[in-house]
LUMMI-505076 format. One line per field, with one value per residue (C-alpha): residue in three letters; residue number from 1; x, y, z. Coordinates in pm, 1 decimal. Layout:
BEGIN
residuo: c(ALA, ...)
num: c(NUM, ...)
X: c(X, ...)
Y: c(Y, ...)
Z: c(Z, ...)
//
This chain:
BEGIN
residuo: c(MET, THR, VAL, PHE, GLU, ILE, ALA, GLU, LYS, ALA, GLY, VAL, SER, ILE, GLY, THR, VAL, ASP, ARG, VAL, LEU, HIS, ASN, ARG, GLY, ARG, VAL, SER, ALA, LYS, THR, LYS, GLU, LYS, ILE, GLN, ARG, ILE, ILE, ASP, GLU, GLU, GLY, TYR, GLN, PRO, ASN, PRO, LEU, ALA, ARG, HIS, LEU, ARG, ARG, LYS, ASP, HIS, ILE, ARG, ILE, GLY, VAL, LEU, ILE, PRO, ARG, HIS, ASP, SER, GLU, SER, GLY, TYR, TRP, ARG, LEU, VAL, TRP, ASN, GLY, LEU, LYS, LYS, ALA, VAL, ALA, GLU, PHE, SER, ALA, PHE, SER, PHE, THR, LEU, GLN, ALA, PHE, GLU, PHE, THR, ARG, PRO, ASN, GLU, ARG, SER, LEU, LYS, THR, ALA, PHE, ARG, LYS, MET, GLU, GLU, ALA, ASP, CYS, THR, ALA, TRP, ILE, ILE, ALA, PRO, ILE, MET, GLN, GLU, SER, CYS, MET, ALA, LEU, ILE, THR, ALA, SER, GLU, VAL, PRO, ARG, PRO, PHE, ILE, CYS, ILE, ASP, SER, PRO, LEU, PRO, GLY, SER, SER, ALA, ARG, SER, THR, ILE, ALA, GLN, ASP, PRO, PHE, ARG, GLY, GLY, PHE, LEU, ALA, GLY, ARG, ILE, MET, ASP, ILE, PHE, VAL, PRO, ALA, GLY, THR, CYS, PHE, GLY, VAL, VAL, ARG, PRO, TYR, THR, GLY, ALA, TYR, ASN, LEU, ASN, GLU, ARG, SER, ARG, GLY, PHE, ASN, GLU, TRP, PHE, ALA, ALA, LYS, GLU, THR, VAL, THR, VAL, LEU, ASP, CYS, ILE, CYS, SER, GLU, ASP, ASN, GLN, LYS, GLU, THR, TYR, GLU, MET, LEU, ASP, SER, VAL, PHE, ASP, GLY, ASN, PRO, ASP, LEU, SER, GLY, LEU, PHE, THR, VAL, SER, SER, ILE, ALA, HIS, LYS, VAL, ALA, ASP, TYR, LEU, ASP, GLN, ARG, LYS, SER, LYS, LYS, ARG, ILE, THR, LEU, ILE, GLY, TYR, ASP, LEU, VAL, PRO, TYR, ASN, GLU, ARG, TYR, LEU, LYS, THR, GLY, LYS, ILE, ASP, CYS, LEU, ILE, SER, GLN, ARG, PRO, GLU, GLU, GLN, GLY, ARG, LEU, ALA, ILE, GLN, GLU, ILE, TYR, LYS, ALA, PHE, VAL, LEU, GLN, GLU, LYS, LYS, GLY, THR, SER, VAL, SER, VAL, PRO, LEU, ASP, ILE, PHE, PHE, LYS, GLU, ASN, LEU, ILE)
num: c(1, 2, 3, 4, 5, 6, 7, 8, 9, 10, 11, 12, 13, 14, 15, 16, 17, 18, 19, 20, 21, 22, 23, 24, 25, 26, 27, 28, 29, 30, 31, 32, 33, 34, 35, 36, 37, 38, 39, 40, 41, 42, 43, 44, 45, 46, 47, 48, 49, 50, 51, 52, 53, 54, 55, 56, 57, 58, 59, 60, 61, 62, 63, 64, 65, 66, 67, 68, 69, 70, 71, 72, 73, 74, 75, 76, 77, 78, 79, 80, 81, 82, 83, 84, 85, 86, 87, 88, 89, 90, 91, 92, 93, 94, 95, 96, 97, 98, 99, 100, 101, 102, 103, 104, 105, 106, 107, 108, 109, 110, 111, 112, 113, 114, 115, 116, 117, 118, 119, 120, 121, 122, 123, 124, 125, 126, 127, 128, 129, 130, 131, 132, 133, 134, 135, 136, 137, 138, 139, 140, 141, 142, 143, 144, 145, 146, 147, 148, 149, 150, 151, 152, 153, 154, 155, 156, 157, 158, 159, 160, 161, 162, 163, 164, 165, 166, 167, 168, 169, 170, 171, 172, 173, 174, 175, 176, 177, 178, 179, 180, 181, 182, 183, 184, 185, 186, 187, 188, 189, 190, 191, 192, 193, 194, 195, 196, 197, 198, 199, 200, 201, 202, 203, 204, 205, 206, 207, 208, 209, 210, 211, 212, 213, 214, 215, 216, 217, 218, 219, 220, 221, 222, 223, 224, 225, 226, 227, 228, 229, 230, 231, 232, 233, 234, 235, 236, 237, 238, 239, 240, 241, 242, 243, 244, 245, 246, 247, 248, 249, 250, 251, 252, 253, 254, 255, 256, 257, 258, 259, 260, 261, 262, 263, 264, 265, 266, 267, 268, 269, 270, 271, 272, 273, 274, 275, 276, 277, 278, 279, 280, 281, 282, 283, 284, 285, 286, 287, 288, 289, 290, 291, 292, 293, 294, 295, 296, 297, 298, 299, 300, 301, 302, 303, 304, 305, 306, 307, 308, 309, 310, 311, 312, 313, 314, 315, 316, 317, 318, 319, 320, 321, 322, 323, 324, 325, 326, 327, 328, 329, 330, 331, 332, 333, 334, 335, 336, 337, 338)
X: c(0.0, 129.1, 104.4, -146.5, -368.1, -357.1, -457.7, -741.8, -875.3, -852.7, -1003.1, -708.5, -425.4, -92.8, 72.8, -132.1, -28.8, 334.4, 313.5, 179.3, 441.0, 727.4, 570.0, 598.3, 346.8, 6.2, -256.8, -569.7, -570.1, -875.8, -718.6, -387.4, -561.7, -753.5, -441.5, -242.1, -516.2, -504.5, -124.7, -137.0, -408.2, -255.3, 105.7, 249.5, 629.5, 814.0, 1015.9, 1374.5, 1474.3, 1206.9, 1289.7, 1658.2, 1585.8, 1344.4, 1596.7, 1879.5, 2129.1, 2493.1, 2709.7, 3085.6, 3286.1, 3643.9, 3863.8, 4182.4, 4400.3, 4765.1, 4885.8, 4710.3, 5039.3, 5180.4, 5192.8, 5194.0, 4879.2, 4657.3, 4510.1, 4428.4, 4201.6, 4027.6, 3985.9, 3849.5, 3589.6, 3483.1, 3451.0, 3247.6, 3010.1, 2960.7, 2873.5, 2615.9, 2461.7, 2475.9, 2116.7, 2215.5, 2478.8, 2773.3, 3120.5, 3457.1, 3763.7, 4084.5, 4328.2, 4635.4, 4924.0, 5258.3, 5280.7, 5429.4, 5506.1, 5332.0, 5356.0, 5207.1, 4911.4, 4850.2, 4864.8, 4617.7, 4382.0, 4389.1, 4308.5, 4015.3, 3888.4, 3905.5, 3717.2, 3383.7, 3292.2, 2964.2, 3134.2, 3475.3, 3606.6, 3933.2, 4193.8, 4325.2, 4641.4, 4848.5, 4631.6, 4753.3, 4801.6, 4458.6, 4292.2, 4465.5, 4365.8, 4002.9, 3969.4, 4118.9, 3928.3, 3740.9, 3511.2, 3428.7, 3227.3, 3060.8, 3325.0, 3367.7, 3683.6, 3801.0, 4068.4, 4151.1, 3958.6, 4026.7, 3945.8, 3800.7, 3698.6, 3354.3, 3342.1, 2988.1, 3096.5, 3405.6, 3462.3, 3756.0, 3872.3, 3948.7, 4329.7, 4402.0, 4187.1, 4366.4, 4705.3, 4571.8, 4439.5, 4778.2, 4940.0, 4700.1, 4766.2, 5141.7, 5105.9, 4929.0, 5199.1, 5489.0, 5362.4, 5714.9, 5844.1, 6026.6, 6110.3, 5895.6, 5927.1, 5667.9, 5776.6, 5632.8, 5666.2, 5511.9, 5560.7, 5303.1, 5016.4, 4743.6, 4610.0, 4955.4, 5061.6, 4741.4, 4805.7, 5150.9, 5003.3, 4745.5, 5013.7, 5219.5, 4912.5, 4855.4, 5202.5, 5203.9, 5116.4, 5400.5, 5709.7, 5937.5, 5834.8, 6008.3, 5841.0, 6077.8, 5971.7, 6126.7, 6097.9, 6137.1, 6102.4, 5810.3, 6018.7, 6388.6, 6481.7, 6843.8, 6739.0, 6482.5, 6727.6, 6989.7, 6733.8, 6635.4, 7002.3, 7048.6, 6737.7, 6845.5, 7207.8, 7110.7, 6829.4, 6918.6, 6598.3, 6373.2, 6096.8, 5825.8, 5759.1, 5433.9, 5410.9, 5143.8, 5101.4, 5104.2, 5485.3, 5484.4, 5600.1, 5907.2, 5998.2, 5941.5, 6196.1, 6444.9, 6382.6, 6438.4, 6767.3, 6878.4, 6742.3, 6562.3, 6198.5, 6201.1, 6253.7, 6050.6, 5670.8, 5554.5, 5213.1, 5110.6, 4830.6, 4633.6, 4551.6, 4736.2, 4854.2, 5216.3, 5105.8, 4841.8, 5099.5, 5341.1, 5065.9, 4989.0, 5354.9, 5406.4, 5645.4, 5384.4, 5204.0, 4895.2, 4734.3, 4470.2, 4256.8, 4061.6, 3848.3, 3968.2, 3720.3, 3433.1, 3541.1, 3503.6, 3153.6, 3045.1, 3180.7, 2970.6, 2673.4, 2716.1, 2720.5, 2395.5, 2234.0, 2341.7, 2259.6, 1988.7, 1798.1, 1891.3, 1949.7, 2072.6, 2298.4, 2580.0, 2653.7, 3010.4, 3106.9, 3361.7, 3519.5, 3555.9, 3897.1, 3933.1, 4202.2, 4362.2, 4586.6, 4687.1, 4428.4, 4127.7, 4248.5, 4007.5)
Y: c(0.0, 348.4, 673.7, 794.8, 489.1, 535.0, 900.6, 808.9, 539.3, 765.1, 1063.8, 1290.8, 1454.9, 1289.0, 1552.2, 1437.2, 1076.3, 1185.6, 1370.6, 1058.1, 832.4, 1056.7, 1173.7, 1542.8, 1824.1, 1849.7, 1584.4, 1523.1, 1211.0, 1077.5, 1122.0, 980.4, 672.1, 621.9, 644.9, 418.8, 155.0, 150.2, 124.7, -165.7, -351.1, -309.9, -372.8, -54.4, -46.9, 272.7, 265.5, 356.1, 393.4, 655.1, 829.9, 848.2, 994.2, 1245.2, 1363.1, 1365.7, 1242.8, 1280.7, 983.7, 1044.3, 720.7, 725.5, 456.5, 355.6, 154.3, 139.0, 368.2, 291.6, 241.7, -3.4, -383.8, -409.0, -197.3, -428.8, -145.0, 54.1, -234.4, -218.9, 159.4, 121.7, -122.8, 122.3, 406.9, 199.6, 94.0, 452.8, 545.9, 265.3, 402.2, 762.4, 832.4, 805.8, 1080.6, 858.7, 1014.0, 847.5, 996.0, 792.3, 801.6, 622.1, 491.5, 331.1, -26.7, -131.5, 219.3, 262.9, 641.9, 657.7, 440.8, 648.0, 976.4, 849.1, 722.9, 1056.1, 1242.3, 1007.9, 1075.9, 1452.2, 1426.9, 1367.8, 1065.6, 879.6, 540.1, 386.1, 112.1, -21.0, -262.1, -397.0, -544.6, -406.6, -596.4, -496.0, -130.4, -102.8, -264.8, -25.0, 282.4, 173.9, 83.7, 413.4, 633.9, 922.2, 957.8, 594.8, 524.3, 209.2, 37.8, -244.9, -451.3, -517.9, -757.1, -905.1, -1004.6, -826.8, -1092.2, -952.7, -618.1, -456.4, -440.7, -432.7, -676.3, -818.8, -857.1, -1094.9, -1442.5, -1705.3, -1671.9, -2010.6, -2185.8, -1989.3, -2115.0, -2468.8, -2456.5, -2335.7, -2635.9, -2872.2, -2718.3, -2736.1, -3104.5, -3162.5, -2978.4, -3144.4, -3473.6, -3598.3, -3269.0, -3277.4, -2907.7, -2597.9, -2236.1, -1985.0, -1633.7, -1396.5, -1018.4, -819.2, -1073.3, -897.0, -932.2, -1165.6, -1270.1, -1338.7, -1539.7, -1742.2, -1824.4, -1946.8, -2155.5, -2306.5, -2403.9, -2568.3, -2751.4, -2917.5, -3076.2, -3140.0, -3508.5, -3568.7, -3636.7, -3628.9, -3273.9, -2961.6, -2619.7, -2325.2, -1986.3, -1733.5, -1381.2, -1118.8, -745.0, -598.9, -317.4, -398.9, -616.4, -662.5, -790.5, -1028.8, -1164.8, -1226.0, -1417.1, -1629.0, -1693.9, -1830.8, -2050.3, -2192.8, -2248.1, -2427.2, -2637.5, -2802.4, -3008.6, -2697.7, -2754.9, -2496.5, -2148.7, -2000.1, -1622.4, -1523.1, -1172.6, -1004.2, -1026.3, -1343.7, -1147.0, -1024.5, -1380.5, -1479.4, -1215.8, -1372.1, -1718.8, -1580.5, -1426.1, -1750.4, -1958.6, -2180.2, -2161.2, -2502.9, -2680.6, -2444.2, -2429.8, -2079.5, -2019.7, -1668.7, -1445.1, -1169.0, -1098.5, -765.4, -660.8, -787.7, -1121.5, -1158.7, -1093.6, -1347.7, -1607.0, -1573.8, -1634.1, -1924.4, -1745.9, -1798.6, -2133.6, -2045.5, -1749.0, -1733.8, -1421.2, -1252.3, -1026.3, -684.1, -482.8, -705.5, -653.3, -279.4, -324.1, -544.1, -297.9, -14.9, -249.0, -297.6, 81.4, 98.6, -167.7, 7.2, 370.2, 356.7, 38.8, 76.8, -292.9, -342.8, -641.8, -655.4, -942.3, -1068.3, -1202.5, -1476.8, -1397.2, -1706.1, -1856.4, -1805.4, -2019.5, -1902.4, -2085.2, -1940.5, -2167.1, -2010.0, -1650.6, -1423.3)
Z: c(0.0, -89.9, 103.6, -158.6, -103.1, 275.2, 235.9, 1.5, 234.3, 540.8, 356.7, 440.5, 250.5, 169.4, 391.2, 689.9, 633.2, 600.9, 934.1, 1105.2, 946.1, 1055.8, 1382.2, 1301.6, 1285.8, 1450.1, 1373.0, 1579.9, 1793.1, 1609.5, 1262.9, 1381.1, 1522.7, 1196.2, 981.1, 1214.0, 1204.0, 823.0, 830.8, 1076.7, 886.4, 542.2, 647.1, 498.6, 464.6, 370.1, 48.3, 143.1, -221.6, -286.8, 38.4, -50.0, -393.0, -242.3, 16.6, -240.7, 19.0, -78.7, 15.1, 20.4, 27.0, 153.9, -1.8, 181.8, -58.0, -170.3, -449.7, -777.1, -961.2, -706.2, -717.6, -1093.9, -1125.9, -919.4, -713.6, -1025.3, -1127.0, -787.8, -823.2, -1177.3, -1047.4, -777.7, -1029.6, -1273.9, -997.8, -880.2, -1239.8, -1246.6, -925.7, -1049.6, -941.5, -577.0, -546.3, -453.5, -473.3, -419.9, -257.2, -260.3, 29.5, -99.5, 106.2, 33.4, 148.5, 392.7, 525.2, 862.7, 856.3, 506.8, 613.0, 925.9, 731.4, 470.2, 740.9, 927.3, 605.8, 547.8, 900.2, 839.4, 508.2, 682.9, 471.4, 509.7, 485.4, 426.3, 200.4, 341.4, 206.9, 540.3, 396.4, 683.9, 925.6, 1271.4, 1179.6, 1017.2, 1316.5, 1556.1, 1351.6, 1313.9, 1681.5, 1799.1, 1553.1, 1715.1, 1413.0, 1326.6, 1014.7, 880.4, 671.6, 424.4, 384.3, 32.0, -102.4, 237.9, 551.9, 880.4, 1142.2, 1463.5, 1313.8, 1309.6, 928.8, 790.4, 520.4, 353.5, -20.2, -58.0, -147.6, 111.5, 89.8, 248.6, -11.9, -283.9, -170.2, -127.8, -484.1, -610.3, -439.6, -609.0, -950.3, -891.7, -803.3, -1135.8, -1331.3, -1147.6, -996.2, -925.9, -785.0, -450.3, -396.6, -448.7, -343.0, -222.2, -320.7, -61.0, -18.9, 267.5, 545.3, 764.8, 514.9, 641.4, 300.5, 151.4, 454.4, 437.2, 69.7, 166.1, 448.0, 212.5, -41.4, 232.9, 360.7, 24.0, 37.4, 413.8, 376.0, 126.0, 331.5, 27.2, -69.8, 61.9, 38.6, 72.3, 210.2, -28.8, 114.4, -156.7, -214.9, -407.4, -554.9, -512.4, -808.9, -699.6, -358.3, -509.7, -766.0, -496.9, -292.2, -593.2, -677.3, -327.1, -357.9, -694.7, -594.4, -274.3, -419.5, -750.8, -736.5, -732.5, -987.2, -918.1, -777.2, -647.5, -608.6, -357.4, -504.2, -845.1, -889.3, -1102.0, -1408.7, -1216.4, -1124.0, -1488.3, -1592.9, -1352.9, -1494.2, -1844.3, -1738.6, -1574.7, -1865.8, -1614.6, -1727.0, -1896.2, -1565.1, -1342.5, -1329.5, -1234.3, -1077.1, -974.1, -858.2, -1028.9, -1391.0, -1408.4, -1757.2, -1728.4, -1585.7, -1855.0, -2125.8, -1977.7, -1940.6, -2312.5, -2404.9, -2164.2, -1929.3, -1656.6, -1646.5, -1442.9, -1268.6, -997.8, -1026.9, -749.8, -972.6, -849.3, -1058.7, -945.2, -585.0, -641.5, -782.1, -493.3, -236.7, -383.5, -391.7, -15.6, 29.9, -168.8, 49.7, 368.9, 289.0, 23.3, 105.3, 473.3, 524.2, 877.6, 812.6, 559.7, 323.3, 311.7, -30.6, -90.5, -426.7, -653.0, -725.5, -1101.7, -1267.0, -1592.0, -1834.2, -2168.6, -2334.4, -2151.8, -2142.9, -2323.8)
//
């Protein structure tokens, strides 16, 4: 039943019904009782969508993510997904404001978070990839806002919802794929930057778990640098020189193309299977040419769309409970790459 129908049935104006619904303005007790009886009998529910459009609420969304140009352009894909989704919801006056930080710089993260607090946003979208630091900042915030986690879970937080893959399952899947590629392999390496990142560590743990029951298999923890090529190459030199039976590498982040460059330089690709994460442009190109054997994608643009959809549910539809979304584990080989 609509407000118009209630007014017609009660023999009053729409304005009178509106005053009763929102408990404002003067209405006689008799008229109020009559309108309320109709509402109770007919089961009227207000339309939050119509109310939002009528009020023309402006919703500013603060987005706390790493620099768009970092990590092989992965975060640019997330940002593009957010922008496209805001365009799709253009009727609802959503605006995005990015607060970028340099990972794993604590001061950079704190500065970006403080700027987001000062921007008087309606809600936040946060990539909690520096888990402990993000938790501390959110917990201590003097101007807390409803927030959504994107890309990585933040266990123990008060996030309305989380848009992310299960990182342990992703690593476990990578182990299974590696076992198919190299069934007789006895030594593999997990290439891992950002040792404090929850999701990357969980991928490493999942990969190790797949091989845990195979006593003849060794899984090496290969700590690398995201940006320092010399340091990464020296680490890989040490791994190769000390492990002549190495037959596969799994990169838990988007750096697979950098490891592929190393394998090219060392002329070792023929004996090394390389499995990586994220369909960023360089990785996609290397997958097509066979320099990377397999990629697991976590749909960064789709994550952006789903995060804005959660904002829509919370502030337009006024749904009280959020919906956490487990992003599928997409597997790409050169044969199924579009």
